[in-house]
C-alpha positions in Angstrom: 0.0 0.0 0.0 1.2 3.5 -0.8 2.1 5.8 2.1 2.3 8.9 -0.1 0.2 9.7 -3.1 0.9 13.0 -5.0 -1.8 13.8 -7.5 -1.6 16.6 -10.1 0.7 18.7 -7.9 1.6 22.2 -9.3 3.6 25.0 -7.8 3.6 28.5 -9.4 5.5 31.6 -8.5 4.7 35.1 -9.6 7.7 36.7 -11.2 7.7 40.5 -11.3 9.1 42.3 -14.3 9.6 45.8 -15.5 6.8 48.4 -16.0 4.6 46.6 -13.4 4.3 43.5 -15.5 4.4 40.0 -14.0 4.4 36.4 -15.2 3.9 33.0 -13.7 6.8 30.5 -13.3 5.6 26.9 -13.3 8.2 25.4 -11.0 6.2 22.1 -10.7 3.6 21.3 -13.3 1.0 18.5 -12.9 3.2 16.0 -11.0 1.7 12.7 -9.9 3.7 10.1 -8.0 3.1 7.2 -5.7 5.5 6.1 -2.9 4.9 2.7 -1.2 5.6 2.4 2.5 9.1 1.4 3.4 10.5 2.2 0.0 12.7 5.0 -1.6 11.5 7.1 -4.5 14.2 9.3 -6.0 13.5 12.5 -7.8 16.4 13.4 -10.2 17.1 16.1 -12.8 19.3 19.1 -13.5 19.4 22.1 -11.2 16.2 24.0 -11.7 14.2 21.0 -12.8 11.7 21.4 -9.9 12.6 18.3 -7.9 13.3 20.1 -4.6 10.3 22.3 -5.0 8.0 19.3 -5.6 9.3 17.5 -2.5 9.1 20.6 -0.3 5.6 21.3 -1.5 4.7 17.7 -0.6 6.0 18.4 2.9 4.0 21.7 3.2 7.2 23.7 3.3 6.4 25.4 -0.1 2.8 26.4 -0.9 1.2 24.3 -3.6 -1.0 26.0 -6.3 -3.0 22.9 -7.2 -3.2 19.2 -6.6 -3.3 16.8 -3.6 -0.7 15.2 -1.4 -2.2 12.3 0.5 -0.4 10.7 3.4 -2.2 7.5 4.3 -5.3 8.9 2.6 -5.3 12.3 4.3 -4.7 15.2 2.0 -1.9 17.3 3.7 -2.7 20.3 1.6 -6.1 20.7 3.2 -5.0 20.6 6.8 -4.7 23.7 9.0 -4.0 24.6 12.6 -3.6 21.8 15.2 -4.4 19.0 12.6 -1.5 20.2 10.4 0.8 20.5 13.4 0.1 16.8 14.3 0.6 15.7 10.7 4.0 17.4 10.6 5.3 14.9 13.1 4.8 12.2 10.4 6.8 14.0 7.7 10.3 15.3 8.4 13.2 16.7 6.2 16.9 16.2 6.1 18.3 19.3 4.4 21.2 19.7 2.0 23.7 21.8 3.8 24.7 20.6 7.3 26.5 23.8 7.8 23.6 26.2 7.5 20.6 23.9 8.5 21.7 23.8 12.2 21.2 26.6 14.6 24.7 27.7 15.6 23.5 29.0 19.0 22.0 25.7 20.2 23.9 22.8 21.5 23.5 19.5 19.6 21.2 17.9 22.1 18.9 20.9 22.0 18.8 20.8 18.2 17.7 17.2 18.2 15.1 17.9 21.0 13.7 21.0 19.2 11.1 19.2 17.0 9.8 17.3 20.1 9.2 20.5 21.9 7.7 22.2 18.9 5.3 19.4 18.2 4.8 18.4 21.9 5.7 14.7 21.3 6.7 12.5 23.1 5.8 13.5 26.7 8.4 15.9 28.3 9.6 13.2 30.7 10.7 11.0 27.8 12.5 13.5 25.7 15.9 13.4 27.3 16.0 9.6 26.9 14.8 10.0 23.3 17.6 12.4 22.5 20.2 10.0 23.9 18.6 7.1 21.9 18.8 9.1 18.7 22.5 10.1 19.3 23.3 6.4 19.6 21.3 5.5 16.5 23.1 7.9 14.3 26.6 7.1 15.7 27.2 10.0 17.9 28.5 9.8 21.5 26.4 10.9 24.5 28.8 13.6 25.6 28.5 15.3 22.2 25.0 16.5 23.1 26.7 19.4 24.9 28.7 20.6 21.9 27.8 23.4 19.4 27.5 22.7 15.6 30.9 24.4 14.8 32.6 21.7 16.9 31.5 18.9 14.6 32.7 17.8 11.1 30.4 18.0 8.1 29.5 14.3 8.4 28.8 14.6 12.1 26.6 17.7 11.5 24.5 15.7 9.0 24.2 12.9 11.6 22.7 15.6 13.9 20.3 16.6 11.1 19.3 12.9 10.6 18.7 12.5 14.4 16.6 15.7 14.4 14.5 14.3 11.5 13.9 11.1 13.4 13.0 12.8 16.6 9.2 12.7 16.2 9.2 9.1 14.8 8.2 10.1 11.3 6.9 7.7 8.6 8.1 9.8 5.7 11.5 11.6 5.4 12.3 13.9 2.6 16.1 13.8 1.9 16.9 17.0 0.0 20.3 16.5 -1.5 21.3 15.1 1.9 24.9 14.1 1.0 25.8 16.5 -1.9 27.7 18.9 0.5 29.9 16.1 1.9 33.1 14.4 0.8 32.7 11.2 -1.2 34.0 9.0 1.7 31.6 10.7 4.1 28.8 10.4 1.6 29.1 6.6 1.7 28.9 6.6 5.5 25.8 8.7 5.5 24.1 6.7 2.8 24.8 3.5 4.6 23.4 5.0 7.8 20.2 6.0 6.0 19.8 2.5 4.5 20.3 0.9 7.9 17.8 3.2 9.6 15.3 2.6 6.9 15.6 -1.2 7.4 15.4 -0.9 11.2 12.7 1.7 11.5 10.6 1.0 8.4 11.1 4.5 7.0 9.9 5.8 3.7 12.2 8.1 1.8 11.5 10.7 -0.9 15.1 11.2 -2.0 16.1 14.3 -4.1 19.5 14.2 -5.9 21.3 15.2 -9.0 23.9 12.5 -8.4 22.8 9.4 -10.4 25.4 7.2 -8.6 23.8 8.0 -5.3 20.4 7.5 -6.7 21.3 4.0 -8.1 22.6 3.1 -4.6 19.6 4.3 -2.6 16.4 4.1 -4.7 13.8 1.5 -5.4 12.1 3.7 -8.0 13.2 6.8 -9.9 11.3 9.7 -11.4 13.1 12.1 -13.7 12.1 15.7 -13.8 12.7 18.3 -16.5 11.4 21.9 -16.3 8.8 21.1 -13.6 7.4 17.9 -15.2 8.0 14.2 -14.8 9.4 12.9 -18.1 10.2 9.3 -17.1 9.4 7.1 -14.1 10.4 3.5 -13.5 11.9 1.0 -11.1 15.7 1.6 -10.6 16.8 -1.4 -12.7 14.9 -0.7 -15.9 15.5 3.1 -15.7 19.3 2.7 -15.5 19.6 -0.3 -17.9 17.0 0.7 -20.5 15.9 4.4 -20.2 13.2 5.4 -22.7 13.3 9.2 -22.7 16.1 11.1 -24.5 16.6 13.4 -21.5 17.1 10.4 -19.1 19.5 8.9 -21.7 21.4 12.2 -21.8 21.7 12.4 -18.1 23.1 8.8 -17.9 25.5 9.4 -20.8 27.0 12.3 -18.9 28.0 10.1 -16.0 31.7 8.9 -16.4 32.0 5.1 -16.5 34.7 2.5 -16.7 32.3 -0.1 -18.1 33.4 -0.7 -21.7 29.9 -1.8 -22.6 28.4 1.5 -21.5 31.2 3.5 -23.1 30.5 1.7 -26.4 26.8 2.6 -26.5 25.7 5.5 -28.7 25.3 8.4 -26.3 22.5 10.8 -26.4 23.7 14.4 -26.1 21.4 17.3 -25.1 22.4 20.2 -27.2 20.8 23.6 -27.8 19.2 26.0 -25.3 16.8 25.3 -22.5 13.4 27.0 -23.2 12.4 30.1 -21.3 10.4 28.8 -18.3 8.3 32.0 -18.3 7.3 31.4 -22.0 7.3 27.7 -22.5 6.9 26.2 -25.9 3.6 24.5 -26.9 5.1 21.0 -27.5 7.7 18.9 -25.6 9.8 21.1 -23.3 12.9 19.0 -24.3 12.3 19.3 -28.1 14.8 22.2 -28.5 17.6 20.0 -27.1 16.5 16.5 -28.3 18.4 14.8 -31.2 15.2 12.8 -32.0 12.7 15.7 -32.1 10.3 15.9 -35.0 7.6 18.4 -35.9 5.1 16.6 -33.7 7.3 17.1 -30.7 7.4 20.9 -31.2 3.7 21.1 -31.6 2.1 18.7 -29.1 3.1 18.1 -25.5 3.5 14.3 -24.9 1.5 12.8 -22.1 3.2 10.7 -19.4 2.1 7.2 -20.3 3.0 3.7 -19.4 5.2 2.3 -22.2 5.8 -1.1 -20.5 4.6 -2.4 -17.1 5.6 0.0 -14.4 7.6 2.2 -16.8 6.2 5.6 -17.8 7.6 8.1 -20.2 6.5 11.4 -21.7 7.8 11.1 -25.2 6.3 10.7 -28.7 9.2 8.6 -29.8 10.5 6.6 -26.8 13.1 4.0 -27.1 16.7 2.9 -26.3 19.5 5.3 -27.2 20.7 4.8 -30.8 17.2 3.7 -32.0 
């Protein structure tokens, strides 16, 4: 059963121009996704593709313009007041930058305890023990509760961020580029920690990343975003071994590989200019950069449709690279 159902989610921002004019930027445009309990869904794409905005809108940290975000059947976008506050305990976020996401004036123990105090869960008498338990779970020592963020390394700070996210016993955790600011060796440690915690606690991850190597290691299913829309979605294996959309193929072709078989495949290269997001074209948003684009692509926007069981793509001419 799906824990999270995102249906027709859209996020628009008003952009002010000169002479009092304004336009709407469609940062997220009609996104629908399903995330089963205990699994990891990765959102990938270039910077500006809308993946972080979509995830934060699902967590009610960015206002959505349209759509529904159902957590166990309850639409989070319709909640207000105390009901919304209680729902926030079930959805937490691990932010990208462990250097700026922690309050430098609070000690580490207080940072981890802060969500419990804000959401009033668990009971006060249990919170000190809960903080100690969380420090142990993420690999930090008890005495480190008394230290300030500047006294920790980057990896240790992200462990504090993970402990803080776990404080209210959430079911869904949004990982917003959770390891991109860390060294490669530390990235591996944090990713392994997240996988262990997921197995032990039954966590569900919405994982945002531009690093396809990290995504391949962490995800069960992958959705690829381009200019605010989902262009391809599939289980991890089919998406990496047989992507259907030229944009996904271009992303994978850009990843260095020592695999001779991968190097020998015909690579799809995205050339040309990205369309103006304030004045999008009528057809496929990727048509101006796609080597397979035809007149139909420039005139009619392709629908996101199932091309094979469990594999969706928004492309008029989907197929393996080189076809």
